[in-house]
MMTF fields as JSON, N, C-alpha, C and O atoms, coordinates in Angstrom:
{
  "mmtfVersion": "1.0.0",
  "mmtfProducer": "UNKNOWN",
  "numBonds": 391,
  "numAtoms": 392,
  "numGroups": 98,
  "numChains": 1,
  "numModels": 1,
  "chainsPerModel": [1],
  "groupsPerChain": [98],
  "chainIdList": ["A"],
  "bondAtomList": [4, 2, 8, 6, 12, 10, 16, 14, 20, 18, 24, 22, 28, 26, 32, 30, 36, 34, 40, 38, 44, 42, 48, 46, 52, 50, 56, 54, 60, 58, 64, 62, 68, 66, 72, 70, 76, 74, 80, 78, 84, 82, 88, 86, 92, 90, 96, 94, 100, 98, 104, 102, 108, 106, 112, 110, 116, 114, 120, 118, 124, 122, 128, 126, 132, 130, 136, 134, 140, 138, 144, 142, 148, 146, 152, 150, 156, 154, 160, 158, 164, 162, 168, 166, 172, 170, 176, 174, 180, 178, 184, 182, 188, 186, 192, 190, 196, 194, 200, 198, 204, 202, 208, 206, 212, 210, 216, 214, 220, 218, 224, 222, 228, 226, 232, 230, 236, 234, 240, 238, 244, 242, 248, 246, 252, 250, 256, 254, 260, 258, 264, 262, 268, 266, 272, 270, 276, 274, 280, 278, 284, 282, 288, 286, 292, 290, 296, 294, 300, 298, 304, 302, 308, 306, 312, 310, 316, 314, 320, 318, 324, 322, 328, 326, 332, 330, 336, 334, 340, 338, 344, 342, 348, 346, 352, 350, 356, 354, 360, 358, 364, 362, 368, 366, 372, 370, 376, 374, 380, 378, 384, 382, 388, 386],
  "bondOrderList": [1, 1, 1, 1, 1, 1, 1, 1, 1, 1, 1, 1, 1, 1, 1, 1, 1, 1, 1, 1, 1, 1, 1, 1, 1, 1, 1, 1, 1, 1, 1, 1, 1, 1, 1, 1, 1, 1, 1, 1, 1, 1, 1, 1, 1, 1, 1, 1, 1, 1, 1, 1, 1, 1, 1, 1, 1, 1, 1, 1, 1, 1, 1, 1, 1, 1, 1, 1, 1, 1, 1, 1, 1, 1, 1, 1, 1, 1, 1, 1, 1, 1, 1, 1, 1, 1, 1, 1, 1, 1, 1, 1, 1, 1, 1, 1, 1],
  "groupList": [{"groupName": "MET", "atomNameList": ["N", "CA", "C", "O"], "elementList": ["N", "C", "C", "O"], "formalChargeList": [0, 0, 0, 0], "bondAtomList": [1, 0, 2, 1, 3, 2], "bondOrderList": [1, 1, 2], "singleLetterCode": "M", "chemCompType": "L-PEPTIDE LINKING"}, {"groupName": "PRO", "atomNameList": ["N", "CA", "C", "O"], "elementList": ["N", "C", "C", "O"], "formalChargeList": [0, 0, 0, 0], "bondAtomList": [1, 0, 2, 1, 3, 2], "bondOrderList": [1, 1, 2], "singleLetterCode": "P", "chemCompType": "L-PEPTIDE LINKING"}, {"groupName": "ASN", "atomNameList": ["N", "CA", "C", "O"], "elementList": ["N", "C", "C", "O"], "formalChargeList": [0, 0, 0, 0], "bondAtomList": [1, 0, 2, 1, 3, 2], "bondOrderList": [1, 1, 2], "singleLetterCode": "N", "chemCompType": "L-PEPTIDE LINKING"}, {"groupName": "PHE", "atomNameList": ["N", "CA", "C", "O"], "elementList": ["N", "C", "C", "O"], "formalChargeList": [0, 0, 0, 0], "bondAtomList": [1, 0, 2, 1, 3, 2], "bondOrderList": [1, 1, 2], "singleLetterCode": "F", "chemCompType": "L-PEPTIDE LINKING"}, {"groupName": "ARG", "atomNameList": ["N", "CA", "C", "O"], "elementList": ["N", "C", "C", "O"], "formalChargeList": [0, 0, 0, 0], "bondAtomList": [1, 0, 2, 1, 3, 2], "bondOrderList": [1, 1, 2], "singleLetterCode": "R", "chemCompType": "L-PEPTIDE LINKING"}, {"groupName": "TRP", "atomNameList": ["N", "CA", "C", "O"], "elementList": ["N", "C", "C", "O"], "formalChargeList": [0, 0, 0, 0], "bondAtomList": [1, 0, 2, 1, 3, 2], "bondOrderList": [1, 1, 2], "singleLetterCode": "W", "chemCompType": "L-PEPTIDE LINKING"}, {"groupName": "LEU", "atomNameList": ["N", "CA", "C", "O"], "elementList": ["N", "C", "C", "O"], "formalChargeList": [0, 0, 0, 0], "bondAtomList": [1, 0, 2, 1, 3, 2], "bondOrderList": [1, 1, 2], "singleLetterCode": "L", "chemCompType": "L-PEPTIDE LINKING"}, {"groupName": "THR", "atomNameList": ["N", "CA", "C", "O"], "elementList": ["N", "C", "C", "O"], "formalChargeList": [0, 0, 0, 0], "bondAtomList": [1, 0, 2, 1, 3, 2], "bondOrderList": [1, 1, 2], "singleLetterCode": "T", "chemCompType": "L-PEPTIDE LINKING"}, {"groupName": "GLY", "atomNameList": ["N", "CA", "C", "O"], "elementList": ["N", "C", "C", "O"], "formalChargeList": [0, 0, 0, 0], "bondAtomList": [1, 0, 2, 1, 3, 2], "bondOrderList": [1, 1, 2], "singleLetterCode": "G", "chemCompType": "PEPTIDE LINKING"}, {"groupName": "TYR", "atomNameList": ["N", "CA", "C", "O"], "elementList": ["N", "C", "C", "O"], "formalChargeList": [0, 0, 0, 0], "bondAtomList": [1, 0, 2, 1, 3, 2], "bondOrderList": [1, 1, 2], "singleLetterCode": "Y", "chemCompType": "L-PEPTIDE LINKING"}, {"groupName": "ILE", "atomNameList": ["N", "CA", "C", "O"], "elementList": ["N", "C", "C", "O"], "formalChargeList": [0, 0, 0, 0], "bondAtomList": [1, 0, 2, 1, 3, 2], "bondOrderList": [1, 1, 2], "singleLetterCode": "I", "chemCompType": "L-PEPTIDE LINKING"}, {"groupName": "ASP", "atomNameList": ["N", "CA", "C", "O"], "elementList": ["N", "C", "C", "O"], "formalChargeList": [0, 0, 0, 0], "bondAtomList": [1, 0, 2, 1, 3, 2], "bondOrderList": [1, 1, 2], "singleLetterCode": "D", "chemCompType": "L-PEPTIDE LINKING"}, {"groupName": "HIS", "atomNameList": ["N", "CA", "C", "O"], "elementList": ["N", "C", "C", "O"], "formalChargeList": [0, 0, 0, 0], "bondAtomList": [1, 0, 2, 1, 3, 2], "bondOrderList": [1, 1, 2], "singleLetterCode": "H", "chemCompType": "L-PEPTIDE LINKING"}, {"groupName": "GLU", "atomNameList": ["N", "CA", "C", "O"], "elementList": ["N", "C", "C", "O"], "formalChargeList": [0, 0, 0, 0], "bondAtomList": [1, 0, 2, 1, 3, 2], "bondOrderList": [1, 1, 2], "singleLetterCode": "E", "chemCompType": "L-PEPTIDE LINKING"}, {"groupName": "LYS", "atomNameList": ["N", "CA", "C", "O"], "elementList": ["N", "C", "C", "O"], "formalChargeList": [0, 0, 0, 0], "bondAtomList": [1, 0, 2, 1, 3, 2], "bondOrderList": [1, 1, 2], "singleLetterCode": "K", "chemCompType": "L-PEPTIDE LINKING"}, {"groupName": "VAL", "atomNameList": ["N", "CA", "C", "O"], "elementList": ["N", "C", "C", "O"], "formalChargeList": [0, 0, 0, 0], "bondAtomList": [1, 0, 2, 1, 3, 2], "bondOrderList": [1, 1, 2], "singleLetterCode": "V", "chemCompType": "L-PEPTIDE LINKING"}, {"groupName": "SER", "atomNameList": ["N", "CA", "C", "O"], "elementList": ["N", "C", "C", "O"], "formalChargeList": [0, 0, 0, 0], "bondAtomList": [1, 0, 2, 1, 3, 2], "bondOrderList": [1, 1, 2], "singleLetterCode": "S", "chemCompType": "L-PEPTIDE LINKING"}],
  "groupTypeList": [0, 1, 2, 3, 4, 5, 4, 6, 7, 8, 8, 9, 10, 6, 11, 12, 13, 7, 9, 10, 14, 11, 4, 15, 3, 7, 2, 10, 7, 3, 2, 13, 3, 15, 2, 12, 7, 13, 14, 2, 2, 15, 16, 9, 5, 7, 11, 13, 6, 6, 4, 16, 4, 10, 10, 11, 14, 11, 1, 3, 13, 14, 3, 9, 9, 6, 2, 4, 9, 8, 4, 16, 1, 15, 15, 6, 7, 15, 8, 13, 10, 2, 14, 0, 10, 13, 13, 8, 7, 6, 13, 14, 15, 3, 10, 14, 15, 14],
  "groupIdList": [1, 2, 3, 4, 5, 6, 7, 8, 9, 10, 11, 12, 13, 14, 15, 16, 17, 18, 19, 20, 21, 22, 23, 24, 25, 26, 27, 28, 29, 30, 31, 32, 33, 34, 35, 36, 37, 38, 39, 40, 41, 42, 43, 44, 45, 46, 47, 48, 49, 50, 51, 52, 53, 54, 55, 56, 57, 58, 59, 60, 61, 62, 63, 64, 65, 66, 67, 68, 69, 70, 71, 72, 73, 74, 75, 76, 77, 78, 79, 80, 81, 82, 83, 84, 85, 86, 87, 88, 89, 90, 91, 92, 93, 94, 95, 96, 97, 98],
  "secStructList": [7, 7, 7, 7, 7, 3, 3, 7, 4, 4, 4, 7, 3, 3, 7, 1, 1, 7, 7, 4, 4, 4, 7, 7, 3, 3, 7, 7, 7, 2, 2, 2, 2, 2, 2, 2, 2, 2, 2, 2, 6, 7, 1, 1, 7, 7, 2, 2, 2, 2, 2, 6, 6, 3, 3, 3, 1, 7, 7, 7, 1, 7, 7, 3, 3, 7, 7, 7, 6, 6, 1, 7, 7, 7, 7, 7, 7, 2, 2, 2, 2, 2, 2, 2, 2, 2, 2, 6, 7, 4, 4, 4, 6, 1, 3, 3, 7, 7],
  "xCoordList": [-7.644, -8.761, -8.767, -7.723, -9.894, -9.954, -9.539, -9.768, -8.945, -8.442, -9.501, -9.49, -10.413, -11.451, -11.197, -12.099, -9.99, -9.614, -9.478, -9.19, -9.687, -9.486, -8.018, -7.406, -7.463, -6.081, -6.093, -6.833, -5.267, -5.187, -3.88, -3.019, -3.749, -2.534, -1.341, -1.484, -0.17, 1.072, 1.22, 2.007, 0.484, 0.609, -0.214, -0.079, -1.05, -1.905, -3.046, -3.439, -3.574, -4.715, -5.793, -5.5, -7.027, -8.152, -8.916, -9.364, -9.062, -9.773, -10.461, -9.819, -11.723, -12.472, -12.437, -13.009, -11.786, -11.781, -10.401, -10.285, -9.357, -8.011, -7.563, -7.718, -7.006, -6.444, -4.964, -4.57, -4.156, -2.718, -2.142, -1.167, -2.706, -2.098, -2.336, -1.647, -3.281, -3.585, -3.593, -4.322, -2.793, -2.749, -1.356, -0.343, -1.345, -0.11, -0.394, -1.551, 0.659, 0.507, 0.954, 1.953, 0.194, 0.563, 0.788, 0.509, 1.292, 1.456, 0.406, 0.658, -0.751, -1.848, -2.687, -3.117, -2.919, -3.777, -5.233, -5.52, -6.145, -7.561, -7.877, -8.632, -7.296, -7.534, -7.052, -7.749, -5.872, -5.38, -6.33, -6.632, -6.792, -7.704, -8.973, -9.387, -9.59, -10.831, -10.601, -11.387, -9.547, -9.255, -9.056, -9.558, -8.32, -8.09, -9.399, -9.661, -10.206, -11.449, -12.42, -13.094, -12.49, -13.371, -12.866, -13.645, -11.564, -10.972, -11.141, -11.357, -11.044, -11.107, -12.477, -12.664, -13.43, -14.787, -14.824, -15.531, -14.035, -13.985, -14.133, -14.066, -14.332, -14.445, -13.288, -13.386, -12.199, -11.082, -9.794, -9.817, -8.683, -7.376, -6.987, -7.34, -6.275, -5.837, -4.799, -4.138, -4.664, -3.652, -2.257, -1.454, -1.982, -0.655, -0.38, 0.709, -1.347, -1.179, -1.042, -0.185, -1.88, -1.793, -0.447, 0.185, -0.011, 1.266, 2.432, 3.375, 2.374, 3.473, 3.543, 4.547, 2.501, 2.453, 2.607, 2.449, 2.911, 3.103, 4.407, 5.457, 4.32, 5.534, 5.897, 7.011, 4.979, 5.269, 4.424, 3.2, 5.085, 4.354, 4.109, 3.371, 4.707, 4.559, 4.384, 5.281, 3.253, 3.109, 2.927, 3.038, 2.655, 2.375, 3.551, 4.123, 3.912, 4.958, 4.413, 5.082, 3.185, 2.482, 1.068, 0.565, 0.429, -0.931, -1.682, -1.222, -2.842, -3.671, -5.04, -5.522, -5.653, -6.931, -7.868, -7.448, -9.132, -10.141, -10.994, -11.828, -10.783, -11.506, -12.81, -12.8, -13.912, -15.228, -16.076, -17.271, -15.476, -16.242, -16.861, -16.152, -18.166, -18.87, -19.039, -19.486, -18.692, -18.811, -19.728, -20.073, -20.113, -20.956, -20.131, -18.927, -20.778, -20.059, -19.485, -20.018, -18.403, -17.788, -17.789, -17.374, -18.252, -18.26, -17.201, -17.277, -16.213, -15.151, -15.118, -15.267, -14.924, -14.795, -13.337, -12.449, -13.097, -11.727, -10.972, -9.796, -11.639, -11.018, -10.59, -9.515, -11.419, -11.076, -9.866, -8.992, -9.827, -8.681, -7.422, -6.355, -7.527, -6.377, -5.866, -4.656, -6.761, -6.355, -5.595, -4.605, -6.058, -5.348, -3.938, -2.981, -3.819, -2.495, -1.595, -0.451, -2.104, -1.323, -0.925, 0.173, -1.802, -1.525, -0.78, -0.371, -0.607, 0.076, -0.743, -0.189, -2.061, -2.944, -3.679, -4.643, -3.232, -3.908, -4.036, -5.059, -3.006, -3.008, -3.893, -4.015, -4.511, -5.478, -6.81, -7.596, -7.06, -8.316, -8.081, -8.861, -7.008, -6.713, -5.623, -4.785, -5.651, -4.626, -3.552, -3.863, -2.297, -1.199, -0.871, -0.455, -1.066, -0.808, 0.627, 1.281, 1.091, 2.455, 3.083, 4.227],
  "yCoordList": [-13.226, -12.475, -12.614, -12.456, -12.899, -13.001, -11.675, -10.597, -11.779, -10.6, -10.046, -10.335, -9.251, -8.607, -7.111, -6.32, -6.724, -5.323, -4.855, -5.646, -3.571, -2.987, -2.623, -2.105, -2.905, -2.532, -1.173, -0.949, -0.257, 1.085, 1.303, 0.425, 2.472, 2.882, 2.842, 3.104, 2.519, 2.613, 1.601, 1.819, 0.496, -0.524, -0.272, -1.009, 0.733, 1.013, 0.016, -0.55, -0.192, -1.083, -0.269, 0.482, -0.413, 0.262, -0.74, -1.771, -0.446, -1.333, -0.479, 0.369, -0.676, 0.146, -0.395, 0.225, -1.527, -2.1, -2.381, -3.043, -1.903, -2.188, -1.147, 0.055, -1.626, -0.761, -1.065, -2.23, -0.048, -0.24, -1.014, -1.746, -0.88, -1.482, -2.99, -3.648, -3.539, -4.957, -5.786, -6.774, -5.399, -6.156, -6.735, -6.051, -7.998, -8.714, -9.621, -9.865, -10.117, -11.121, -12.461, -12.556, -13.506, -14.86, -15.699, -15.254, -16.904, -17.823, -18.931, -20.045, -18.635, -19.602, -19.526, -18.444, -20.661, -20.688, -20.833, -21.238, -20.5, -20.676, -22.136, -22.451, -23.026, -24.462, -24.914, -25.667, -24.466, -24.814, -24.341, -25.064, -23.097, -22.53, -23.362, -23.73, -23.66, -24.433, -25.835, -26.318, -26.488, -27.852, -27.884, -28.778, -26.903, -26.862, -26.657, -27.337, -25.715, -25.428, -26.609, -26.912, -27.269, -28.429, -29.593, -30.242, -29.856, -30.97, -30.794, -31.767, -29.554, -29.259, -28.755, -28.419, -28.703, -28.269, -26.892, -26.686, -25.96, -24.582, -23.643, -24.076, -22.365, -21.386, -20.385, -19.306, -20.737, -19.809, -20.594, -21.812, -19.892, -20.437, -19.747, -18.586, -20.425, -19.817, -18.729, -18.746, -17.787, -16.73, -17.337, -16.881, -18.345, -18.992, -19.566, -19.383, -20.248, -20.84, -19.762, -19.863, -18.742, -17.651, -16.936, -16.665, -16.632, -15.923, -16.71, -16.121, -18.019, -18.833, -18.8, -19.216, -18.314, -18.294, -16.882, -16.699, -15.888, -14.516, -14.433, -14.88, -13.857, -13.67, -12.192, -11.887, -11.269, -9.839, -9.089, -9.041, -8.497, -7.773, -6.311, -5.624, -5.829, -4.43, -4.376, -3.913, -4.837, -5.035, -3.764, -3.823, -2.641, -1.435, -0.481, -0.165, -0.023, 0.976, 2.359, 3.161, 2.624, 3.873, 3.502, 2.438, 4.389, 4.104, 5.416, 6.336, 5.504, 6.703, 6.36, 5.235, 7.351, 7.135, 8.299, 9.456, 7.987, 9.013, 9.116, 8.25, 10.172, 10.358, 11.104, 12.308, 10.396, 11.01, 10.938, 11.231, 10.551, 10.42, 11.766, 12.763, 11.789, 13.003, 13.997, 15.121, 13.605, 14.486, 13.844, 12.666, 14.634, 14.074, 13.1, 13.291, 12.06, 11.062, 11.645, 12.6, 11.053, 11.412, 10.159, 9.088, 10.295, 9.165, 9.446, 10.433, 8.561, 8.677, 7.399, 6.302, 7.544, 6.367, 5.928, 6.696, 4.697, 4.2, 5.086, 5.387, 5.5, 6.379, 7.711, 8.217, 8.282, 9.554, 9.39, 10.256, 8.278, 8.038, 7.801, 8.304, 7.049, 6.847, 8.181, 8.388, 9.069, 10.391, 11.173, 11.84, 11.091, 11.761, 11.198, 11.945, 9.881, 9.241, 9.732, 10.114, 9.727, 10.141, 11.609, 11.974, 12.449, 13.89, 14.286, 15.437, 13.33, 13.629, 14.452, 15.174, 14.347, 15.142, 14.298, 14.764, 13.078, 12.163, 12.77, 12.599, 13.466, 14.014, 15.25, 15.765, 15.735, 16.819, 16.296, 17.049, 14.985, 14.375, 13.359, 13.283, 12.597, 11.534, 11.971, 12.813, 11.382, 11.663, 10.581, 9.39, 10.995, 10.025, 9.556, 10.345, 8.26, 7.657, 7.137, 7.186, 6.645, 6.078, 6.445, 6.074],
  "zCoordList": [10.622, 10.099, 8.576, 7.943, 7.994, 6.543, 5.889, 6.438, 4.743, 4.056, 3.112, 1.916, 3.656, 2.855, 2.819, 3.092, 2.487, 2.461, 1.015, 0.116, 0.811, -0.51, -0.638, 0.295, -1.816, -2.129, -2.795, -3.753, -2.286, -2.818, -3.57, -3.616, -4.149, -4.835, -3.895, -2.7, -4.417, -3.657, -2.54, -1.618, -2.595, -1.558, -0.309, 0.667, -0.31, 0.84, 0.888, -0.133, 2.087, 2.312, 3.013, 3.942, 2.576, 3.197, 4.048, 3.547, 5.314, 6.224, 7.269, 7.887, 7.476, 8.429, 9.856, 10.753, 10.092, 11.441, 11.999, 13.03, 11.357, 11.825, 12.834, 12.62, 13.935, 14.956, 15.049, 15.096, 15.076, 14.995, 16.168, 15.992, 17.349, 18.528, 18.661, 19.44, 17.931, 18.145, 16.868, 16.78, 15.877, 14.632, 14.434, 14.575, 14.107, 13.791, 12.611, 12.269, 11.993, 10.943, 11.488, 12.202, 11.14, 11.537, 10.278, 9.165, 10.469, 9.341, 9.39, 8.931, 9.937, 10.037, 8.769, 8.368, 8.146, 6.964, 7.393, 8.519, 6.486, 6.786, 7.066, 7.985, 6.269, 6.478, 7.851, 8.532, 8.265, 9.598, 10.691, 11.64, 10.525, 11.523, 11.626, 12.725, 10.492, 10.475, 11.015, 11.831, 10.577, 11.051, 12.561, 13.241, 13.083, 14.534, 15.307, 16.299, 14.837, 15.563, 15.501, 16.485, 14.355, 14.24, 15.085, 15.783, 15.02, 15.778, 17.279, 18.0, 17.752, 19.189, 19.641, 20.81, 18.714, 19.005, 19.691, 20.677, 19.133, 19.626, 18.432, 17.282, 18.709, 17.625, 17.655, 17.071, 18.328, 18.494, 18.695, 18.873, 18.665, 19.055, 20.345, 20.551, 21.207, 22.459, 22.177, 21.139, 23.108, 22.962, 22.821, 22.007, 23.601, 23.557, 22.168, 21.624, 21.605, 20.283, 19.205, 18.328, 19.274, 18.308, 18.4, 17.379, 19.619, 19.799, 19.213, 18.685, 19.303, 18.779, 17.248, 16.67, 16.594, 15.131, 14.548, 13.341, 15.383, 14.9, 14.119, 14.58, 12.938, 12.131, 11.953, 11.529, 12.268, 12.171, 13.185, 13.069, 14.189, 15.234, 14.882, 15.59, 13.815, 13.415, 11.896, 11.192, 11.385, 9.947, 9.109, 7.885, 9.727, 8.957, 8.938, 9.981, 7.744, 7.598, 7.938, 8.589, 7.487, 7.774, 8.183, 7.823, 8.94, 9.374, 9.504, 10.181, 8.854, 8.899, 9.461, 9.33, 10.086, 10.765, 10.432, 10.417, 10.165, 9.926, 11.18, 11.446, 11.946, 13.212, 12.94, 12.686, 12.994, 12.793, 14.055, 14.012, 15.176, 16.416, 16.798, 16.941, 16.96, 17.348, 16.218, 16.445, 15.011, 13.852, 12.821, 12.92, 11.838, 10.787, 9.939, 9.767, 9.413, 8.624, 7.336, 6.771, 6.894, 5.621, 4.755, 5.199, 3.535, 2.604, 1.546, 0.815, 1.478, 0.481, -0.343, 0.194, -1.643, -2.486, -2.488, -2.118, -2.904, -3.036, -4.032, -3.826, -5.099, -6.09, -5.489, -5.81, -4.622, -3.972, -3.051, -2.999, -2.333, -1.452, -2.277, -1.925, -3.361, -4.249, -4.788, -4.884, -5.134, -5.646, -4.576, -4.877, -3.324, -2.226, -2.069, -1.86, -2.172, -2.075, -3.189, -2.942, -4.419, -5.582, -5.511, -5.931, -4.987, -4.909, -3.634, -3.481, -2.721, -1.462, -0.49, 0.339, -0.585, 0.275, 1.324, 1.931, 1.534, 2.46, 3.867, 4.53, 4.305, 5.676, 5.839, 6.95, 4.768, 4.884, 5.414, 5.987, 5.216, 5.641, 6.777, 7.726, 6.659, 7.631, 8.607, 8.286, 9.804, 10.813, 10.681, 10.688, 10.563, 10.491, 11.906, 12.754, 12.147, 13.445, 13.51, 14.552, 12.381, 12.324, 11.0, 10.736]
}
């Protein structure tokens, strides 16, 4: 997955689509991915091939989730989230999953 995430204070990463149960890190480069898909005329890598390139199955030290399902939306800026991290108040808004 391309790395289009915001970097927060203290090494945190902000991502609106990450789920803790299905994220791993691989050692596949973007060029390798593109070359493989073009060479094989596919738009994906097989599970077997991807699994063989996993280098970290548990990449997150901590994981927080903002549960807004069935509730009104909350808009937070990166600055506001950084302030929560710095003040130690992250768990007042987010649910700690890990």
